[in-house]
Steps between C-alpha positions, in 0.01 A plus 500: 500500500152397606466157332548215743771668709488353849490771765440412865366802687443568868132563428289474184353802316468737792415818311305339219273327748453805723268793495418754768158633589410863452552675829734230637740673738851539361740243641799629692748283690570740787735269693692194380315269739183639658406329829136599440486220242573234763227300674640453849203286600624230260774250579799526266573130552149395397432730201781740423313665214217595734744627761705703253220626275173464691478871579565594139248244370236637734570866418535465122181357351511411134437809279199458273702492177757251626490123494805503728652766724839459661850644527577446131175674406555788742844572360375444146234761560760748620715435193199546276433836662854603406440385141169686480676817611761454225230445236292795618809719475581367153144577388500858629536789259818618673690169476824488297400352165777256409398188310474273805282744692275548196466123458412446867255791498328386180469139613368588845267772368348271240425254779350775717273628221176354635282731292674391181462135598125546552459672163693227322319209663587181314639686195873436571422131516293464182779501235667215685177303516443567128834340415400187691158496331676505161691177570372237255754214511754329726802686366333836563417374849866428571606838365245667727646311798843646414355850468333474840826378652673809362235711670543328836184288493569156649309272265560125478861500624762752610812582302811702574872476566690325776847386592585157372488306828787276390704775335447804719706733282248492215140608448248277326125520446256350749148364452300410806148403592240772539182631347278465808268768636473359852809506726597133469415171329349372827214748470388312187569144612360504855133406546433611860220747568727806535679425172172441319365834622809683378476336157131594473581860592788502251276393211254774597788750509606400148142547379471845658822629345402357162174694518678821601719467190190494276435127459135395512370335817438164335841486335670625820345216701595241239854634457554507876437125511739448207772693682454302820521169314814605315675632813407180683682307228808720550480450877487122473816505287683725748752389760418561866690767689689233688605333172616837368748524789718231339764685291607177328150402390427852375818533291439363152732641233341485155633633170250606232511161326420322826217743568352428157496126572347553846225737378431432131187720498683812617725688260785614724705670228199715411432566868860608567484750216158631604586536867813701421812288455526267200843371603440296812750214533337314790209504744493380860162326521377500857234233448521299174175322583320834508624599154404157366152541643444846353633380165222240498246760611600734219373245248212346698335800671262692269631829365198678650608387846852628447370838383279524810803422715720764330223759535470417869870526571519830313201645685616375840849642447354835394222536758698677778607767246155584361187679626354453847254237376790272407710593804213440742414162353865398511512593869163337572632159399841551662320528833404134465867410527635778722222589744580872458197718563595822325687602189827689507477875419590579141819691577635202693416261217673733256809531718530121510446476126776752435736326742434174315515639148781757524690341786847641439386845389307540825740298713800716419328806643375303801854392586637855479240620749461201734820295522827634634854374430536445876205260500652305212836479678347367822283249315805371314685466829216285634511281188872443550449415867230247414722341237779469755271305732384277216862423417566405862185285513577316176861447605390342828206290375546150644278332239666645187808342340804705401441453126148647520609760754761639261238545228258663744762752607590575138133571433467721806806702400359545150174659619434836333354767730259758360395771742244774448487557124657394167840625392345590166145605419283389212506702180147611408599688182307252282182532707239759410204578726226737389204689632178309455361164616713346771459154348704612199791600725483174692526311171787724385693411816421129453630514142814680618563236768433216255750642250758556776454144626524329163802707397696331781460152352823361359710758683714476815318543829491856631579448868410860577130421443261536794179302547330762722456875499686705768187599702388136538463373857657164432830319443604197299759240413549401136679163472587542132678825583611377844407842633317650797307821434363752751308794348506837672129458575559241772808664653282718723318464836381265637747279311802726516590835653827688527395607851380162629700280736677196358248260651212652305692532173627142513160362603336689214724563200769258618253212496383607152861495378554163664180373339620590151847354553333180624315472169834431337511179701134402537346197327484690169795740520733218605457353151682797340876549512709811565460621140122451508492178299253222575756245609531256790804582717400288800630157592229237520549462875486874569189542288327224699597671827371832370167348393462338839514843659266661248246221559475621860415847366236363263338297775503788747320745276269240349345457846409868540128570466396822330121498460255227597671184378729685258867429567816671377639321193834379632627409153404829333644715779810288567759731343367812674477324836858377468603858425306638798650248742855529368487876453377572851755270660791653310376856561498427874861381485592814302338713770716335766807593298377858463437527878835357604675741733216755489254608772184285506231733634146389579254714301130517587562208733647272231854368457674523162421132438133552574489810281657298219215248505236772544639677193475173305138457608392853413590468132249212462210653694184517294124496482360315198159412357392137491465490117851643460642250747337212315640624170850533643495146635451384141727744319761641741831324563523678837334386823239730661637780717427338836705195406783708355528642852444190711646232273866612495524617863367169629809334349748731674633424850617863503137613493406269786791638702411862422142463624562231764289240321504141625493160334141417411399860428336539156784730389764236583535208260670193639838387369348211304285732287697826514592621150858625478666537160820699544618373837 
């Protein structure tokens, strides 16, 4: 289910946002915690991130093709190397030729066929543009929107399946705001100099891609302005990212009759049939005001403007899969937002495309070669240990009443744990990939995924579903499923190692596990019950006490400066910051349990407690471009890496004790402002 399913991850879009430069040295984590990465000239009590990661930051300059380079990216690169090896083997003439191997080989090879892409030029795109050109009335326009949705082109709004937030056993349809070409509504609505420059560059980018697709220069320039005006209208009708964090405000159950009243200019019954499922009983509308606005636009905006917009979205979606002229222009503009200086080599782009498109077909082989049963067993043991500490913390909370406490413990006990990979893999028997233009295979996969998604609507929820592929360097909590999920891709050094000491494993993977469990009880997750239903289970007094504590978190992070006068958005990042603070604190307590009665050796001059905090810090080390940092402040629900290190530890007396910090040190927050949720 892609729809509006709420998934709270440890980090956003690691692999999709990453690319490695040609010639970049292969990453290898040689030891669980390398002392070379430490800056011993820094004071741990003044800036722990600099102390823990200063050596690494100095010795690992940002690769040319990366907008960010850190532990997640290093491990992601290593996982991608493993996937490339699998795909190269599948594509060799000596590979076993079962259906899955043939599908992987054909998909990857069609992406790698640079000579074929150059010969084809814009040709794979032209039939799709011709269909848009043929649109002559509003009904044909709406049918074209449905066709593009089937093909994975995000025009106007997004549509898919999701769990019913108030009946978590069933799947309904979901419609949510979308249709923008820039990363967020704020890029259209802000009028500062930087935003204005980006908008100017974006219009020029639209014009350039229009011209590459065969549109005359004069029409390309005019149509680019039409597109910008239309997308600005969509942006103004969109909720902010902070508003979208409210699960109550974004749950709006509408049956087809109610939809027809809300949007009289849009024929939903026709759309349902055209997009692939005529029998849709209900839709969860994320933002009713957005649908009302686009309904008005469908009748008021000239048809020529809509056709220009559909052409643009089709071309933009296709550009990375076409000839070098399209690919290079797509990258040229992306540099405006990312700050990357060099494009990813083709084989790396194709590996990522295959991982994204054929996730289970490739992931199954990855797991067989890169994830052992022993690793899964130890990870599950850590999950159980973290849950035990959470149970103890919740049981002892002085500010929570017994009636709320009972419900919290019921929810904790109901958590589903998913480790490594799915219990069942996707069936690709209805998907056909062919030799020829890669764009055609990308669309075939999009149509397969669309059909799979829409077929779920009206059926019971499949709780075996995964929201990430096994090689992904990430983890997540899904409140509607009440599940924590840890793909095999992250269960590797520096996050987790079967040979590492407990201090390193609990500071790394243990804190990640604690982070995801905390999401079940953060300001959003706390609004869902044990079965995953959007339902208040808190007493009024307990909820007020909880909000008092989360306000301290919001205020703490809202004071952190990132660039110039740019501050962290304390409201947008609240849930992730709560999870970081709670997860690290509980992981530390779990480490103490694991160390009980065992030897406590000093390694490389550091105690187990110090190594725990150093392991936490190393997973957030990073170098990042200024444009990428500015974009993340607007779009990312996570705080920047430096504050993910320093923010949580400054709230922990255990950290101050480990490094002999004193009251008044920057890494020691006073009792009046110290954020503590689960203690």
